[in-house]
N, C-alpha and C positions, 0 to 999 in steps of 0.2 A: 328549486328553482323553476319558475312555472313556463311550460314550453310557450315557443310563439301562437303556433294555431291555438290553445287554450285560452292565453290572454285576446287575441281576436275576437271569438268567441264569445269571451265575457263582458267586451266592449260594443259587442253589434246589439243595438236595438233598431226598433221600427219596423218598416217597412223592408229595408235593405238590408237585411240583415241574413245572412245563409247559415240556413239550422242545418246540426247534425241532425235530418230527418230520423234515421233511425232510435237516439235519444227521444228528441223529442216527440214522438207518434207514441213511446213506449208509456207517456205521461196522459194520455188520452185512453187507456185501456184499449182494448181490445174486439174486433166482431168476432162473434161463435157461433154464426148458422145467422140465425133469427135474430137473435142477441146481442147487444153490447154491454162488455162489462166491465165498472171502471173503479176499480181498487181506491182505497185511502187509510189513513191510520187517524184515530180520533187522535186528535190535539186536549192540550189544556184549555186553551179557548175556547174548545167545543162543552165544555162541561162547568157543571155547577160546583159548589165549594166539596159535593159528596162525591165526585168525579164522575158523574151521573152523566149522560150526553143530555141537553137540553130539546125537549121535542123539536124546537125551530128549526136545531139540525139537521132534522132528517130531511127538511124538505130541502137545506141550504146545499146539502152532498146530492140530491135527487137533482138539482138544476145544474151544478157542475157536471152528473154523467150524462144529463140531456147537451151541453154544450160539446162535451167530449164526443160524444156520439158524432153530432152531426161534424166535427171536426174528421171524425173518423171515416165519416162518407163521403168527406171531401165539399161538404157545403159551411163554407166559410161565413159567420155573422157580422164579423167586424168588416168584412169586404162587402159585403150585401149593403152593408148600412151607408156607405161611401158611393155607389153608385142607383141612386135614386131612393133610399130610403126603405127598401121592404124588410119585413124583419119577422121571424115569430114570436107570440106571444101566449103566457099561459092565461086561457078564461077559467078554467075552474080544474081544482084538486081535489081528490077525495081523497085522504090519508089515514090505514089502521094502525094505530102504535100497538104491537103487538109481546112488545119484548125491549127490556132498557138495555141499553149499553152503557161502557166504561171507558176511562182514559187507556189510550195504549192499544185499543181494539183493534185490529184492522176490520174493515167491512169492505163488504163488496155490492155497488149497485148494478144491478139486473135491470137492463132496459128492451124492452120490447115494443112493438106496432102491434096494437091493438086495429086499429081503421083508419081509415084510411080516406078521405072526402075531399072536394073536390077546391078546400080554400082550411081544411083544416086536420088534424094527428089526432089519434085518443092512443097515448102510451101509457106502459103497465109497467110500473118500476118495483123491484125488492132490495130492501135493505137487508142483507146478509152478513150476519160473523163471519170472517171467513174461516175461524179457528173451530167449531163447533157445527156448523150448517142451520143453525137455526135464523130462521125469517123471522127479522126486526121489526118492519113495519112494508107495507104493500101501499101503494100507492095508483090512480087512476088520476090521467092528466088530460086533459081537453086544452089542444094547442090549436091556435089561428094564426095565419099567416096574412100580414098587413100592411101598408105602407104608410108612412106618413108625409102626408102631401104638406108642401109649405108650411110646416112647424107643427100645423093644424091635428084635431084628435086624427088615430088611427084608421085608415079605412081596412074595413078586409079588402081581400082580393085573394084570385084563385090564385092556387100553386105553381110556380111556372114550369113546364115538363120535364126540366133538366133537372130538379130536384125532383120528380114527382119518380122518375126515373129512379132516383139513386133510392129510392122507398120500396122499390118493386122487387117483391120479393120476400121482404121481410113481415110481411104477415103472420101472425102467430092467430092458435086459441085465445081465447077468453080463459083468465084464470081466476 
């Protein structure tokens, strides 16, 4: 029989949920000095009929890691969209596919800040096989901070100081 606390946690949804912060924060990976590390297991849906990860999934894995990194830094993207509609958008991605991965593999996405501009970020990301340490893909991602005014096209705007402060000290050398 399920205890009452667990039943209540399973029923909670939306902004009024009282999450077990230790459990849910573990889902977002960990900050490791200037880097963020996010782990996942390759699922059946991520692969082709031969069990090899689709190339586009590396991009999806990296996007999940970037969103998790922002949450670890205390930057809530969903909350930002409800208060004036600012947000982060990917402007450019450069990706080098180095090695394939397969069904069931445990991967780690390592993200680091390479450059912080007035309205932009440049990130370096690596997709790593946790079992053997091989780098499977490297990404360079240019991100802009925008606001969506009256449902129109996004307009680039400066990063708020509170967000810039959260990124301070995270700069790494180009790899």
